[in-house]
MARLOSE-95711 format. One record per residue: x, y, z of N, C-alpha, C in turn. Coordinates in steps of 0.001 Angstrom, whole numbers, padded with zeros to 6 digits, always signed. Example, Ala and Ser with C-alpha at 12.3 -4.5 7.8 and 13.67 -1.06 7.14 Angstrom:
MARLOSE-95711
+013190-005690+007800+012300-004500+007800+013200-003300+007800/+012850-002250+007080+013670-001060+007140+012900+000030+007870/
END
This chain:
MARLOSE-95711
+000568-000824+000182+000389+000017-000026+000563+001221-000025/+002080+001580+000683+002536+002624+001126+003121+003019+000108/+003685+001891-000636+004806+001825-002491+003444+002183-003517/+001956+002072-003670+001605+002238-004392+001127+004397-004646/+001079+004272-002963+000126+005685-002044+001719+006520-002817/+002680+005974-002295+004457+006840-003087+004300+007145-004370/+004037+006205-005051+004123+006250-006723+002622+007489-007591/+001194+007200-005776+000541+007891-006609+000731+009723-006408/+002129+009828-005313+001958+011076-004521+002716+011389-005223/+003797+010666-005786+004914+011879-006968+004434+012015-008146/+003801+011103-008302+003007+011591-009741+002119+012357-009750/+001338+013147-008191+000469+014273-008233+001256+015321-007949/+002243+014950-007256+003172+016501-006898+003912+016499-008256/+004646+015546-009816+005215+016294-010613+004040+016834-011734/+002588+016445-011224+001778+017089-012134+001200+018358-012239/+001603+019057-010790+001245+020574-010843+002202+021203-011861/+001266+022099-013006+001738+022776-014113+002228+023650-013494/+003427+024396-013240+003907+024926-012482+003658+026377-013390/+004706+026294-014608+004845+027361-015607+003069+027706-015862/+002515+027010-016164+001069+027371-016261+000370+028042-015231/+000469+027531-014629-000296+028717-013072+000393+029420-012750/+001640+029460-012733+002563+031318-012444+001746+032081-013459/+002215+031922-014888+001793+032631-015801+000203+033257-015708/-000507+031990-015580-001693+032365-015602-001986+033657-013971/-001242+033045-013601-001411+034077-011625-001213+035590-012146/+000527+035708-012511+001001+036971-012777+000365+037760-014169/-000376+037243-015312-000542+038136-016533-001688+037355-016721/-002753+036566-016721-004017+036177-017130-004040+035158-018126/-002722+034551-018514-003598+034116-020302-002796+032903-019987/-002685+031677-020891-002855+030310-020552-001631+030922-021559/-000309+029833-021233+001121+030305-021731+001154+029057-023248/+000457+027872-023291+000261+027105-024010+000012+028072-025527/-000603+028969-025164-001282+029596-026193+000044+031019-026735/+001304+030628-025912+001775+031912-025878+003541+030702-026378/+004325+031721-027223+005551+031100-027557+006100+029910-028478/+006763+029360-027321+006517+027346-028175+005169+026821-027441/+004548+027014-027026+003130+026817-026024+003533+025744-025305/+005016+025601-024754+005167+024602-023511+004874+024710-022759/+004885+024530-020851+004725+025223-019816+006107+025356-019054/+006912+024513-020092+008655+024984-019281+009155+026284-019465/+010391+026311-018511+010998+027344-017954+011216+028145-019125/+011379+027268-019696+012375+027694-021402+011286+029179-021868/+010198+027856-022155+009163+029112-022899+008806+030236-021903/+008722+029845-020909+008374+030614-019446+009047+032164-019403/+010620+031835-020040+010981+032779-020123+011137+034043-021286/+010576+033350-022093+010296+034098-023202+009317+034533-022712/+007973+034531-022621+007529+035569-022145+006940+036421-020384/+007560+035632-020171+007619+036924-018427+009040+036622-018208/+010462+036191-018860+012106+036878-017941+012879+035792-017683/+013528+036145-017405+014417+035108-016639+014161+034815-015294/+014029+035833-014243+013827+035953-012891+012210+034938-012882/+010885+035094-013597+009971+034330-013448+010506+032873-013333/+011095+032300-014469+011773+031670-015298+013142+030918-014493/+013273+031529-013427+014131+030824-013094+013302+029968-011179/+012659+031158-011244+011019+030602-009854+010550+028862-010384/+010173+029211-011900+009867+027758-012439+010158+026939-012315/+011723+027610-012888+012945+026284-012872+012780+025208-011398/+013320+026378-010075+013816+025983-008912+012336+024425-008559/+011502+025621-009075+009547+024090-008777+009210+023165-009487/+010273+023645-010720+010208+021775-011737+010980+021209-011074/+012378+021887-010140+013314+020359-009855+012983+020027-008768/+012152+021025-008161+011858+019846-006413+010531+019615-006646/+009652+019394-007204+008486+018285-007702+009456+017334-008036/+010055+016639-008715+011472+015235-008585+012000+015634-007642/+012661+016122-006898+013595+016497-005808+012846+015624-004604/+011691+016159-004048+011194+016375-003261+010155+014704-002881/+009705+013695-003818+009199+012687-003501+009734+011722-003243/+011514+011852-004048+012593+011245-004266+012646+011122-002401/+013003+011955-001904+013591+012035-000673+012760+012308+000656/+011403+012179+000278+010988+011359+001186+010450+010542+000934/+010536+009750-000167+010808+007919-000176+011513+007856+000126/+013293+007833+000163+014206+007158+000533+013716+007434+002410/+013685+008422+002990+012598+008431+004249+012027+007106+004249/+010765+007165+003940+009811+006121+004198+010397+004834+004032/+011106+004809+002837+012152+003235+003250+012686+002965+004280/+013848+004146+004913+014583+004278+006106+013930+003463+007263/+012498+004586+007099+011189+004536+008578+011333+002973+009013/+010195+002931+007737+009854+001134+007549+010192-000007+007347/+011465+000307+006660+011960-001237+006206+011414-001829+005380/+011052-000835+004190+010155-002136+003062+010260-003051+002873/+010069-004145+002186+010937-005167+001979+010945-004655+000757/+010771-004216-000393+010787-003792-001891+012454-003399-001873/+013001-004036-002629+014683-003613-003195+014542-001408-002751/+015871-001199-002439+015838+000594-002676+015765+001303-003753/+016544+000893-004511+016585+001132-005956+015719+001100-006571/+014871+000503-006442+013514+000287-007617+012549+000567-006631/+012555+000768-005497+011466+001840-004986+011513+003266-005580/+012751+003797-005092+013207+005168-005234+012671+005640-006567/+013613+005037-007319+013887+005224-008876+012336+004729-009583/+011544+003908-008914+010046+004195-009214+009341+005279-008894/+009831+005440-007678+008614+007290-007273+009647+008292-008543/+011132+008455-008638+011505+008923-009793+010790+009127-010972/+010116+008405-011713+009736+008282-013054+008557+008690-012838/+007289+008348-011067+006577+008883-011713+006112+010083-011613/+007461+010416-010454+006717+012856-010688+007293+013167-012279/+008052+012238-012925+008220+012651-014171+007224+012872-015030/+006789+011334-014578+005638+011502-015818+004387+012032-015512/+004916+012676-014225+003027+013003-013411+003592+014831-014364/+004362+015395-014398+005345+016468-014740+005232+016241-016097/+005722+015411-017763+005052+015695-019052+003419+015114-018961/+003326+014789-018071+001446+013676-018042+000788+014482-017779/+000652+015716-017952+000006+016301-015727-001607+016088-016522/-002618+015503-015141-003417+015360-015945-004435+017203-015564/-003974+017202-014667-004727+019110-015433-004590+019733-016313/-004060+019118-017269-003559+020052-018524-004003+018899-019909/-004932+017715-019392-005311+016770-020848-003834+016328-021110/-003364+015954-020216-001988+014465-020251-001181+015148-020970/-001181+016533-020837+000055+017666-021745+000377+018295-021162/+002211+017745-020562+002740+018811-019760+003906+019303-020450/+005967+019977-019935+006440+019827-020047+007544+019519-020660/+008231+019314-020791+008978+018161-021354+010072+017059-020562/+010147+017909-019362+010556+017278-018212+011509+017025-017939/+012747+018374-018409+014258+018084-018376+014872+018478-016628/+014081+019987-015870+014009+020005-014948+013532+018903-014161/+012589+018970-013908+011938+017514-013175+012760+016061-013214/+013077+015991-014238+014200+014399-014707+016056+014986-013575/+016013+016590-014006+017099+016265-012984+017175+016379-011468/+015894+016687-010685+015376+016923-009581+014958+015627-009342/+014800+014612-009781+014063+013724-009466+015558+012312-009152/+016499+012729-009869+017782+011660-010561+018780+011850-009250/+018848+013201-009155+019763+013895-008681+020090+013231-006598/+019264+012510-006389+019866+012166-005068+020254+010509-005590/+019279+009943-006159+019908+008672-006758+020887+008488-007325/+021425+009262-008256+022152+009609-009220+022767+010699-009236/+023449+010883-008201+024247+012286-008854+024627+013014-009980/+026497+012059-009654+027293+012106-010446+026745+012210-011960/+026154+011008-012767+024915+010920-013907+024402+012517-014197/+023547+013194-012792+022579+013926-013108+023754+015498-013431/+024731+015585-012639+025928+016747-012628+026585+016746-013895/+026538+015203-014449+027529+014978-015598+026704+015763-016706/+025102+015197-016774+024362+015892-017721+023837+017244-017738/+023937+017875-016557+023428+019737-016238+024972+020299-016193/+025569+019821-016398+027220+020510-016848+028047+020564-018501/+026649+019311-019241+027172+019156-020166+026011+020864-021409/+024678+020172-020641+023569+021519-021137+024195+022466-020654/+024752+023197-020083+025568+023961-019907+026386+023888-020518/+027476+023745-021152+029079+023646-021668+028602+023798-022975/+027889+023561-023329+026853+023004-024442+026847+024540-025400/+026315+025361-024098+026305+026810-024419+026927+027581-025191/+028279+027126-025569+028788+027488-025854+029223+027750-027657/+028405+026057-027248+028171+025738-028894+027035+026177-029376/+025785+026171-028880+024303+026140-029600+023312+026510-028476/+022785+027436-029179+021784+028875-028434+020508+027556-028356/+020452+025956-029483+018931+025888-029178+018974+024747-028099/+018414+025285-027216+017621+024803-026044+017231+023011-026111/+016741+022563-026909+016169+022005-027356+017103+020376-027946/+018471+020721-027920+019969+020549-028607+020308+019792-027514/+020416+020669-026416+021254+020234-024948+020782+019459-024374/+018862+019885-024726+018467+019168-023492+018702+017696-024044/+018317+017494-025114+017921+016088-025467+019403+015242-025844/+020453+015970-025183+022166+014777-025063+022186+014981-023862/+021953+015716-023157+021534+016082-021796+020674+014274-020962/+019541+014217-021953+019022+013259-021521+019292+011348-022462/+020743+012003-023633+021401+010871-023336+022521+010577-022246/+023282+011471-022313+024683+011754-020825+023469+010190-019760/+022995+011129-019191+022386+010676-018004+022393+009350-017228/+021753+008685-018723+021732+007012-018466+023092+006604-018810/+023247+007093-019853+024850+006662-020791+025767+006653-019518/+025755+007870-018812+026687+007875-017569+026027+006497-016268/+025180+006576-016746+024681+004764-015365+025318+004116-015614/+025343+003360-017257+026187+002283-017673+027059+002349-017501/+028386+003485-017519+029324+003181-017664+029516+002922-015429/+029143+003743-015148+029225+003605-013606+029215+002154-013407/+028072+001923-014023+027531+000719-013881+026745+000064-012165/+025773+001302-012677+024707+001653-010893+023716+000553-011424/+022990+000751-010153+022221-000643-010202+020765-000899-011948/+020726-001611-011837+019651-001598-012797+018248-000714-012852/+017920-001251-011633+016533+000217-011494+017210+001291-011939/+018080+001609-011733+017850+003136-011721+019058+003140-013539/+020049+002166-013708+019617+002142-015434+018135+002732-016318/+017872+001372-015510+016683+000907-016312+015544+002471-016762/+014956+002884-015296+014232+004420-015128+015327+005661-015301/+016418+005400-015545+017378+007125-016432+016765+007052-017558/+017004+005836-018186+017370+005362-019425+015848+005382-020127/+014444+005224-019498+013049+005774-019920+013310+006696-019849/+013238+007191-019294+013222+008774-017764+014110+009804-019615/+015339+009136-020387+015665+009832-021216+014747+009631-022167/+014345+008308-022587+013886+008273-024042+012691+009310-023967/+011494+009874-022751+010545+010778-022914+010288+011158-022855/+011924+011591-022346+012639+013570-022267+013067+013464-024174/+013962+012642-024407+013888+013051-026500+011990+013264-026866/+011733+012019-026472+010266+011751-027274+009557+013006-027111/+009449+013777-026202+008603+015298-025111+009337+015794-026302/+010740+016205-027160+011280+017265-027814+010909+016246-029379/+009645+015761-029624+009736+015653-031154+009592+016770-032161/+008959+017448-031624+008164+018663-032154+009641+019328-032993/+010650+019954-031513+011621+020384-032068+012797+019292-033280/+012753+018418-032962+013477+017632-033626+012962+017680-035409/+011859+018027-035202+011297+017600-036571+011414+019282-037495/+011673+019988-036216+011808+021669-036735+013696+021729-036735/+014144+021112-036847+015525+021183-036791+016433+020257-037983/+014960+019223-038079+015075+018300-039355+014885+019297-040257/+013846+020149-040382+013051+020509-041755+013479+022241-041899/+014679+022679-041077+014845+023422-041626+016645+023720-041772/+017303+024610-042269+018663+024791-042376+019343+025563-040730/+018889+026479-040938+018741+026911-039384+017851+028052-038892/+017787+027564-037499+016293+027105-036582+016941+027865-035242/
END
């Protein structure tokens, strides 16, 4: 029962449509009708500037981090029979799924970059830091956030494999990476349809 509840709570926590709620509150508009139409921090920056974008980013990271932190505390306190890596990894994936497919916006949420970072930073800190640093460094090469985000989605599970982390962590980071890339399918189509973007 605790496992099911943990999964549902993580999903609902991830489902909070941060960018949508903030822009709706401040400007009274639906961010899905502006810019790229996405509710994530990148589009929020286009609409509301850096400060509001950073607030969105921090909250989206916490949406992934807090459920995992709580699940670690629960596993420690109750000494659950389920494997620890399986339990916390599934909770991490649940928060990401909630963000990407939020039921509050007809199951169409963000692209999951920040929530993925938050969800796995306690589980796989080195892979997450490697992915985050690559995202920052690649800014010197390209200003296209989608390219850097897709590469991040590949680097995190790849680093987990290289480090030979437990299989549940490799599986869930790989699934998360695939979902992240899938959520950027529109950007990928643009990249292939235009010489410059």
